[in-house]
C-alpha positions in Angstrom: -130.0 -259.8 -96.2 -130.9 -261.9 -99.1 -132.0 -260.2 -102.4 -130.7 -256.9 -101.0 -128.5 -256.2 -104.1 -125.3 -256.0 -102.1 -123.8 -259.0 -103.9 -124.9 -257.6 -107.3 -123.3 -254.2 -106.4 -120.1 -256.0 -105.3 -119.8 -258.0 -108.5 -120.4 -255.0 -110.6 -118.2 -252.7 -108.5 -121.0 -250.2 -107.8 -119.1 -248.4 -105.1 -121.3 -245.3 -105.2 -124.4 -247.3 -104.7 -122.7 -249.3 -101.9 -121.6 -246.1 -100.2 -125.2 -244.9 -100.3 -126.4 -248.1 -98.8 -123.6 -247.9 -96.2 -124.8 -244.4 -95.2 -128.4 -245.5 -94.9 -127.6 -248.6 -92.9 -125.2 -246.8 -90.6 -128.2 -245.0 -89.2 -129.8 -248.2 -88.1 -129.0 -250.2 -85.1 -127.0 -253.3 -86.3 -127.4 -252.0 -89.9 -123.7 -252.2 -90.6 -123.5 -255.6 -89.1 -126.2 -256.7 -91.6 -124.2 -255.5 -94.6 -121.0 -256.9 -93.1 -122.6 -260.3 -92.7 -123.8 -260.2 -96.3 -120.4 -259.3 -97.6 -118.7 -261.8 -95.4 -121.0 -264.6 -96.6 -120.4 -263.7 -100.3 -116.6 -263.5 -99.8 -116.5 -266.9 -98.1 -118.6 -268.5 -100.8 -116.3 -267.1 -103.5 -113.2 -268.3 -101.6 -114.7 -271.8 -101.1 -115.6 -271.8 -104.8 -112.1 -271.0 -105.8 -110.6 -273.7 -103.6 -113.2 -276.3 -104.7 -112.6 -275.4 -108.4 -108.8 -276.0 -107.8 -109.5 -279.3 -106.1 -111.8 -280.4 -108.9 -109.3 -279.5 -111.6 -106.6 -281.5 -109.7 -108.9 -284.5 -109.5 -109.6 -284.4 -113.2 -105.9 -283.9 -114.1 -104.9 -286.8 -111.8 -107.6 -289.0 -113.3 -106.4 -288.3 -116.8 -102.8 -288.9 -115.8 -103.7 -292.2 -114.3 -105.4 -293.4 -117.4 -102.7 -292.1 -119.7 -99.8 -293.2 -117.4 -98.3 -289.8 -117.7 -97.1 -287.8 -114.7 -99.2 -284.7 -114.0 -99.0 -281.9 -111.5 -102.7 -281.4 -111.6 -104.8 -278.3 -111.0 -104.6 -275.0 -112.6 -101.6 -272.8 -112.8 -100.6 -271.6 -109.3 -99.9 -268.1 -110.6 -103.5 -267.9 -112.1 -104.9 -269.1 -108.8 -103.0 -266.4 -106.8 -103.9 -263.7 -109.4 -107.6 -264.5 -108.9 -107.2 -264.3 -105.1 -105.4 -261.0 -105.4 -108.1 -259.7 -107.7 -110.7 -260.4 -105.0 -108.5 -258.7 -102.5 -108.3 -255.6 -104.7 -112.1 -255.5 -105.2 -112.8 -255.8 -101.5 -110.0 -253.4 -100.5 -111.6 -250.8 -102.8 -115.0 -251.6 -101.3 -113.7 -251.1 -97.7 -111.7 -248.0 -98.6 -114.9 -246.3 -99.9 -116.6 -247.1 -96.6 -113.8 -246.1 -94.4 -113.4 -242.8 -96.2 -117.1 -242.1 -96.0 -117.1 -242.9 -92.3 -114.2 -240.6 -91.6 -115.7 -237.8 -93.7 -119.0 -238.1 -91.8 -117.2 -238.0 -88.5 -115.1 -235.0 -89.6 -118.2 -233.1 -90.9 -120.1 -233.9 -87.7 -117.3 -232.4 -85.5 -117.3 -229.0 -87.2 
């Protein structure tokens, strides 16, 4: 679902817009799978980017330590790395909570 705006809405935390898109796509056969695939692809790309960035910073630090003959642990601060991962978790948890709530509300309203 390239150029759908899902990634833009995720980055900018447009949960209301995402909820509207969710409602619309939930009416289509395999519509939610389409959104899910898009979100999954974005999340995997971000995760790979974080890991690659960490690996690259380790390589640079190790190279600098080798030329300076100074011991170096390499990489960014582990605490910062974990904080970024937890930030992504928080963003996506908020995203999924909006969808789960809207699904349960729709089911509840439909049963009345």
